[in-house]
C-alpha positions in Angstrom: -133.6 -26.5 -24.4 -132.1 -27.4 -21.1 -132.0 -24.6 -18.6 -128.3 -25.2 -18.1 -125.4 -25.9 -20.4 -125.0 -29.7 -20.7 -121.3 -29.7 -20.0 -119.4 -32.0 -17.7 -117.7 -29.9 -15.1 -114.1 -30.5 -14.4 -112.9 -30.8 -10.7 -112.8 -27.3 -9.3 -114.7 -25.8 -12.2 -118.2 -24.5 -12.5 -119.6 -26.1 -15.7 -122.6 -23.9 -16.3 -123.1 -20.6 -18.1 -126.0 -19.5 -15.8 -127.1 -20.1 -12.2 -130.8 -20.7 -12.6 -131.3 -23.2 -9.8 -129.6 -25.6 -7.4 -131.2 -28.7 -9.0 -128.7 -30.3 -11.2 -125.6 -28.9 -9.6 -123.0 -31.4 -8.5 -121.6 -31.5 -4.9 -118.3 -30.4 -6.3 -119.9 -27.4 -7.9 -121.7 -26.5 -4.8 -118.5 -26.9 -2.8 -116.7 -24.6 -5.2 -119.3 -21.9 -4.7 -119.2 -22.3 -0.9 -115.4 -22.3 -0.8 -115.2 -19.2 -2.9 -117.8 -17.5 -0.8 -115.8 -18.4 2.4 -112.9 -16.4 1.0 -115.3 -13.5 0.3 -116.5 -13.4 3.9 -112.9 -12.8 5.1 -112.5 -10.1 2.4 -115.7 -8.4 3.5 -114.5 -8.2 7.1 -111.4 -6.1 6.1 -111.3 -2.3 6.2 -110.7 -2.2 2.4 -113.5 -4.4 1.0 -113.1 -3.4 -2.7 -111.6 -5.7 -5.3 -111.2 -5.4 -9.1 -112.2 -8.8 -10.3 -115.2 -7.5 -12.2 -113.7 -4.2 -13.3 -114.9 -3.2 -16.8 -117.9 -5.6 -16.6 -121.5 -4.6 -16.3 -124.1 -6.1 -14.0 -127.8 -5.3 -14.4 -130.1 -6.2 -11.5 -133.6 -6.6 -13.0 -136.2 -7.1 -10.4 -139.9 -7.6 -11.3 -140.7 -8.1 -7.7 -139.8 -5.9 -4.7 -136.9 -7.0 -2.7 -134.7 -5.5 0.0 -132.1 -8.1 1.1 -131.5 -9.8 -2.2 -131.3 -6.8 -4.4 -129.2 -4.8 -2.0 -126.8 -7.7 -1.4 -126.4 -8.3 -5.2 -125.7 -4.6 -5.7 -123.2 -4.5 -2.9 -121.6 -7.7 -4.1 -121.1 -6.4 -7.6 -119.7 -3.0 -6.4 -117.3 -4.7 -4.0 -115.9 -6.7 -7.0 -115.5 -3.6 -9.1 -118.4 -4.0 -11.5 -120.6 -1.3 -13.0 -123.9 -2.0 -11.4 -127.3 -0.9 -12.7 -130.5 -1.5 -10.8 -133.8 -1.7 -12.7 -137.1 -2.1 -10.9 -140.2 -3.0 -12.9 -143.6 -2.3 -11.3 -145.7 -5.4 -11.0 -148.6 -3.8 -12.7 -146.6 -3.3 -15.9 -145.6 -7.0 -16.2 -147.1 -9.0 -19.1 -146.2 -12.5 -19.9 -144.4 -13.7 -23.1 -143.6 -10.9 -25.5 -142.9 -8.2 -22.9 -140.3 -10.3 -21.1 -138.7 -11.3 -24.4 -138.7 -7.7 -25.6 -137.0 -6.7 -22.3 -134.4 -9.4 -22.8 -133.6 -8.3 -26.4 -133.4 -4.6 -25.2 -131.0 -5.5 -22.4 -129.0 -7.8 -24.5 -128.4 -5.0 -27.0 -126.6 -3.1 -24.1 -124.1 -6.1 -23.8 -124.4 -6.7 -20.0 -122.0 -9.3 -18.7 -124.4 -10.4 -15.9 -128.1 -10.2 -15.5 -129.5 -10.8 -12.0 -133.2 -11.4 -12.3 -136.2 -11.8 -9.9 -139.6 -12.6 -11.5 -143.0 -13.6 -10.0 -143.5 -16.4 -12.6 -141.7 -19.7 -12.4 -139.6 -20.4 -15.4 -139.4 -16.7 -16.5 -135.7 -16.4 -15.7 -134.9 -19.6 -17.7 -136.7 -18.1 -20.7 -134.8 -14.9 -20.4 -131.5 -16.8 -20.1 -132.1 -18.4 -23.5 -132.2 -15.0 -25.2 -129.2 -13.2 -23.8 -125.4 -13.6 -24.3 -124.3 -12.8 -20.8 -124.6 -14.9 -17.6 -127.9 -14.9 -15.8 -128.4 -15.4 -12.1 -131.8 -16.4 -10.7 -132.7 -14.1 -7.8 -136.0 -16.0 -7.3 -138.6 -17.0 -9.8 -142.2 -17.6 -8.6 -142.3 -20.7 -6.4 -139.6 -22.4 -8.4 -136.1 -21.7 -7.0 -133.9 -19.2 -5.2 -130.4 -20.6 -5.5 -128.4 -18.0 -3.9 -130.5 -18.1 -0.7 -129.9 -21.9 -0.4 -126.2 -21.3 -0.9 -126.0 -18.6 1.8 -128.0 -20.8 4.1 -125.6 -23.7 3.4 -122.6 -21.4 4.0 -124.0 -20.2 7.3 -124.6 -23.8 8.5 -121.2 -25.0 7.3 -119.3 -22.2 9.1 -121.1 -23.0 12.3 -121.3 -26.7 12.2 -118.2 -27.5 10.1 -120.1 -29.7 7.7 -123.4 -30.3 5.9 -123.2 -34.1 5.6 -125.1 -36.0 8.2 -126.9 -33.0 9.7 -130.7 -33.2 10.4 -132.4 -30.1 9.1 -136.0 -29.2 9.7 -137.7 -26.8 7.2 -140.9 -25.5 8.7 -143.8 -23.6 7.4 -145.3 -22.5 4.1 -143.5 -24.9 1.7 -146.2 -24.7 -0.9 -145.3 -21.2 -1.9 -141.6 -21.3 -1.0 -138.8 -21.2 -3.7 -136.3 -21.0 -0.8 -137.4 -24.4 0.6 -137.1 -26.1 -2.8 -133.5 -24.8 -3.4 -132.5 -25.8 0.1 -133.9 -29.3 -0.3 -131.9 -29.8 -3.5 -128.7 -28.5 -2.0 -129.0 -30.3 1.4 -129.8 -33.6 -0.3 -126.9 -33.2 -2.7 -124.5 -32.5 0.2 -125.6 -35.5 2.3 -127.9 -33.9 4.9 -131.2 -35.2 6.0 -134.2 -33.0 5.5 -137.6 -32.9 7.3 -140.5 -30.8 6.1 -142.9 -29.7 8.8 -146.1 -28.0 7.7 -149.9 -28.3 7.7 -151.3 -30.4 4.9 -152.7 -27.3 3.2 -149.2 -25.8 2.8 -147.5 -28.9 1.3 -147.7 -30.0 -2.3 -148.7 -33.5 -3.1 -145.3 -34.4 -4.5 -143.4 -33.3 -1.3 -142.4 -36.8 -0.3 -140.9 -37.4 -3.7 -138.3 -34.8 -3.0 -136.3 -37.1 -0.7 -137.5 -35.7 2.5 -139.4 -36.8 5.6 -142.8 -35.1 6.0 -144.3 -34.2 9.4 -147.6 -32.4 10.2 -146.8 -32.3 13.9 -144.1 -29.8 14.7 -143.1 -31.3 18.0 -142.5 -34.7 16.4 -140.7 -33.2 13.4 -138.3 -31.1 15.5 -137.1 -33.9 17.6 -133.3 -34.2 17.4 -132.8 -31.6 14.6 -129.5 -29.8 14.3 -131.0 -26.9 12.3 -134.5 -25.4 12.4 -135.2 -23.3 9.3 -138.4 -21.4 9.5 -140.2 -20.2 6.3 -142.2 -17.0 5.9 -145.9 -17.4 5.6 -146.5 -15.9 2.1 -150.1 -14.7 2.4 -149.6 -12.5 -0.7 -149.4 -15.7 -2.8 -152.3 -17.4 -1.2 -155.6 -17.5 -3.1 -158.2 -19.2 -0.9 -158.3 -20.4 2.7 -155.1 -22.2 3.6 -155.2 -21.3 7.3 -158.0 -20.8 9.9 -156.0 -17.8 11.4 -152.4 -16.7 11.9 -153.0 -17.1 15.7 -153.8 -20.7 15.3 -151.0 -21.1 12.8 -148.5 -19.8 15.4 -149.9 -22.1 18.1 -149.3 -25.2 16.0 -146.4 -24.2 13.7 -144.7 -21.1 15.0 -141.3 -21.6 16.6 -141.1 -20.7 20.3 -138.8 -21.7 23.1 -141.1 -24.6 24.1 -141.0 -26.2 20.6 -137.3 -25.4 20.1 -136.5 -27.3 23.3 -137.4 -30.5 21.4 -134.6 -30.0 18.9 -131.0 -30.9 19.5 -129.7 -28.8 22.5 -127.2 -27.1 20.2 -129.6 -26.6 17.3 -129.4 -23.3 15.4 -132.4 -21.2 14.2 -132.6 -19.8 10.7 -135.1 -17.7 8.7 -134.7 -16.3 5.1 -136.6 -13.1 6.0 -138.5 -11.0 6.2 -139.8 -12.4 9.5 -143.4 -12.2 10.6 -142.8 -12.1 14.3 -145.6 -13.9 16.3 -146.7 -15.7 13.2 -143.9 -18.1 12.2 -141.4 -17.2 14.9 -141.4 -15.8 18.4 -139.1 -12.8 19.0 -137.5 -14.5 22.0 -136.0 -17.2 19.7 -135.5 -15.0 16.7 -133.3 -12.7 18.8 -131.4 -15.4 20.8 -127.8 -14.3 20.3 -126.5 -17.9 21.0 -128.8 -19.8 18.7 -130.2 -17.5 16.0 -128.2 -17.3 12.8 -130.5 -14.9 11.1 -128.1 -11.9 11.1 -125.3 -14.2 9.9 -127.5 -15.3 7.0 -127.6 -11.7 5.8 -123.8 -11.3 6.0 -123.3 -14.6 4.2 -125.7 -13.4 1.4 -123.2 -10.7 0.2 -120.3 -13.2 0.2 -122.3 -15.9 -1.7 -123.4 -13.4 -4.3 -119.9 -12.2 -4.7 -118.8 -15.8 -5.3 -121.5 -16.4 -7.9 -120.6 -13.2 -9.8 -116.9 -14.0 -9.7 -117.3 -17.6 -10.8 -119.8 -17.0 -13.6 -117.9 -14.0 -15.0 -114.6 -15.9 -14.8 -116.2 -18.7 -16.8 -117.4 -16.2 -19.5 -113.9 -14.8 -19.8 -112.2 -18.2 -20.0 -114.7 -20.1 -22.1 -115.0 -18.5 -25.5 -117.9 -20.8 -26.3 -120.0 -19.2 -23.5 -120.6 -15.9 -25.2 
């Protein structure tokens, strides 16, 4: 079964029941999500932030992995839209593949939630769960597969600062091998007409990297030349089994972002990081805290708006499309 409904989206309409990834979304669908999120940003900056778009609907956040930013922003997004929000944390030690996940899906489905927001350590687990429930499912990160709302919030952050995505040169630097964020960003940026460079040591790049429509660099100084956006990735040592790096000190020397390396990018380049940051490993505090060039705090703000947009669009589709339930 396809992980998305095989429907042809109409202009201005989101043609999928679930949001399981960026791959396969059209530029019009991505633009719809970003435009809706733009309106949510303005709403979130008002004194009265509450709306009633999701009043009477139930949102369950089901996280099989720990998260602070993603789970909190999804909870805040649902509550600001008026949904009844339930948070469920599942200890990693209790996770079993296959039957346990399906049993969880059937149990939750019996409660008739309208939206399930799911984070899982195994790639494809969210897709499997989505096939077993009647409500909408949003992927909040599955293994090293995708993290669609992170890519959307990154795109919204860039678009609000640069005014566009098309034609920009974006460098994604660091641990691509273990990064679901990077994959979703590549799909989105390519779809919207940006150019993408991957900068990483060979040990942290999969063999198929160049087939993703990106330029690959192993030298950070060459890769950063002329870039409009420098997006750093967290070094995910918890996912590493084996020796990928000699040491974090050496990694920072060659691949950590500092003022000297940043000077090689475009003079008006912005800095991004999905968080949490390992200061002194993938990024230096001086550039991370640069109030003129760092967009890291803005990414957090945009995260709430993007997740509000996703909830609003998917639940609106469920209400308007009787075939979706």
